[in-house]
N, C-alpha and C positions, 0 to 999 in steps of 0.2 A: 506778798506770789500772788502774782495771775494766774489767769482763770489753762493755759496752755504749759505754764511751766509746773504745775496742780496736774492738771491731764497727762502729761508727758512721760513720769512719774514710772505708772505700771507700762507703756509702751519703751520706758528705756528698760525696764525689768524684764519685756519679751522677749526684747531687740540683747540686749547682752548674755541673752538662752540661748537665741538664734547661737549669739556665734562662739557660745563657750561648748554647747553641742562641737559648731564647724571645727574647733581648739581644740579639743576634748578627742577626735576622731586624729586629727593629723598626731595625737600624746600615744592614740591608741599603736597607730600605727607605726613609730620611730621603736615601741616598747615591746612590742610583738613578733618583729620587721620579716624575724625570722619566718615566723608561722601565717606571715599570709601571700598573698596571690596577686600585687597586682596590679592595679588595671589602671594607665594614667585617663581611662573619661574621669573617671571616682574624682580623682585628685584633681584636674580640672575642675569638679562642678563641684566641686570644695573649692576649690580660690575663688570660682569664679560668686559665689554665692554668700561669703564670708565682702568683697564686692558690693555687694546686694544692698548687707548688712548697712554699712556700714555708708553706701550711696543712700540709702532710706532715711539713715540717721541728718541727712547732711541734709537732705530735701524737707525730712518732717521740719523741721528751721524754719523754713519758712510760713510754717501759723501760725510762729509767735505773736504774730499782730491780730490776730481772731483770738474774740473779747465778747460772742454769745453764741456759745455755743449748747448744742441741742442732742440731747443720749443720742441719735441717733446718727449723730454727726463722729464722737464720738466710737459711738461704735463702727460705725465705716472707715476709721484711721483702727481700731482695735486690731479691727478681723480683718486687713494688710497684712498689719503686724501678727496673726498669730499665725494664719499662709506660709507667709515669710520662714513663721518657728516653725511649723512643722513641713517643711521642705529640706531647714537645716538638716532637724529631724531623722530625718531617712539618707541623708549622701551617702554617711559608714552605718558600717552596722556599729551596735548599740554597748556588742559585746567585743571583745580579744581578748579567748583564753589563749587556754593549751591547745584548742585545737585547729587548726590550719581555716585560715578564713580566705575567704577567692575572691577581691569584691567587683568582681569579672557576673559571681554566679548569685551577688547579693543587691548590683545594681538593677539587674534584670531579672530582680523577683521582686522590686522593691515598684521597677518603670513606673507602672500603670499612677497607683498610688501617687507616685514622685510627679510624675508631670499633669499630671491630671491635679493637684493639688499645686506648682507653677503657675499654672495653668489660671484658676482660681484666683491667685495673687494679680494675677495682672489684669482680668477683667474686674476682683473689688475696687483693684487701686483706679479703675473709670470708674468705678458708679460713685469709689469715696469722693474723686469731684467734682461728678452731679450731684455729689446730695450736699456737698460743700459749697458748695458754688453754683448750683441749680442751671452747667452748661460742660457741654465736654471738657474732656479735655483740648488745649490749645489744634493744632492742622499735627502737626511736628511729635507732640511727645502723643496722639491719638496715632497716627501711621509706624513712629513702634513702637508700640503698645501689639496695637495689632500682631505685625510680627514676632515680637517673644511670643501672644496665644496661638495664632495659625500652631507654629513651628514643635510651641509647645504640644496645645493635644495632639499633632501627627505625634510626635515623640511617648508619650500616652497612647498609644494606637498601636503601630508600630513596633516591632522587635529588634528593625533592622539592625547588625553590629553598624556597618557602617552608616548609615541614617546617625546615629545615635554617633556617633565620631564627626562621621561632620559638624552634627547641631555643635555640638560643647563650642569648636572651633570660631564658626561662623556665627554663636549669641557670645559668646565673647567680647566678637571684633567691632558685635554689634552695642555690645552693650558697654564698652570700654568708649564710645563713637553717642550712643545717647550721653554718656556722662559731658563729652566733650561740647555736645553738643545744645544740651540743655542743663547741665549741674555744673558748668567750671565754675561759676562762681558762686558761693552762695548767695538771695537774696531773700 
């Protein structure tokens, strides 16, 4: 087993837990559908977070040729995945019980942490590239990530429903474009 294969096990487990959190939320919606007040931006964020998890998994394959790892490099990669997990853990309520669950109310109750952690994930992603390769991401990647960070930071600071509805539409389209431009082929 090479270095990356060994290190990627823990990364895979945490990403798998993030996907599990989101799928568990979708399952909860189905099982408790009579007691749920839906809010479409939450559903859209959950779908986008699944795509983010899949893209991160896909992009991580690019590190397979790296053989000289330091603990700091691994810690940065690990921290990036931890941030993704934490955001995934906040998109849906943890529990769908006998009481009515209002997804809009839950979203705005956790909005600050949700978007702050999302912005943190982007900042860590940029820092990770610097720690791994001693340079910032290429210009195209840095522009996309800067836009993601700025819009997520604004999301953490504003309660504007109009902004949040626009953000998920804009963010989803931008993330799909990000994948098409930078990650359409495995490298």
